[in-house]
N, C-alpha and C positions, 0 to 999 in steps of 0.2 A: 159356662163362660160367655156364651153369646149374649145371654140375658144381662149379665153384668156390663158388657160393652154397650149394649143398647141403652141401659139405664144411665151409664156415664155420659153417653152421647146426648141423651135427652136433657140431662142436668146441665151440661155445658151449653146446649142450645138455649135453655131457659135463662141461664145466667147471662148469656150473650144478648138475648133479647131485652132482658131487664136493664142491663148496662147501657145498651143502645138507646132505649127509651129515656133513661135517666139523663144521659149525655145530651140527647136531642132536646129534651125539655129545658135543661139548664142553658144551653146555647140559645134556644128560642127566647127564653125569658131575658137573658142578658142583652139581647139585641132589641128587645121590645122597648118602646118609648114610655117607660113607667118609672115611677119613683122607686127608690131603694126599698122602702117599706112595702110597697105593692109587690115588688119582685120577690122579696123574702116571703111574703104571705103566699104568693102563687107557688113558689118553690116548696114551701112547707106543705101546702095542700096536695101538690102533685106527688111529692115524695110519700105522703101518707097514702094516696091512692095507689101508687106503685107498690108500696109495701103490702097493702091489702091484696092487690092482684097477685103478687108473687106468693103470698101466703096461701091464697086460694089455689093457685097452680101447684104449689108444692104439696098441698093436701090432696088434690086430685091425683097427682103423680104417686103419692104414697099409697092411696087407695088402689090404684091400678097395679102397682108393684105387689102389694099384698095379695090382691086377687090372683094375679099371675102366679105368685108363689103357692097359694092354696091349690090352684088348678094343677100346677106341676106336681105338688106332693100327692094329690089324688091320683093323677095319672101314673106316677111311679108306684104308688101303693097297689093300684089295680094290676099293673104289669108284674110287680113282684109276686102278687097272689097268683096270677096266671102261671108264672114260671114255676113257683113252688108246687102248684097243683100238677104241672106237667112232669116234674122230676120226682115228686114224692110218690111212693107206692100207695095205691088206693087201699084203704082199710075196709075190711068187710064188716 
């Protein structure tokens, strides 16, 4: 349960950061003394960069979550084996 809460919190954090960066970039570009065409080009490039960064971050998060899941399964498997060996009668 705690792992799910941590994952949800991290996803909300990443989404908040991404949204903040996007809003900041748009506001900055809107107040810059540039033509509409230049602003649209800048917005497009920044949006593309942000999309790539968010994709990379989500990929890294996915890898970390997968690794944590594998580690947890291994630990549970080892513990289950230990418990089974303790409660099962030894065979001669």
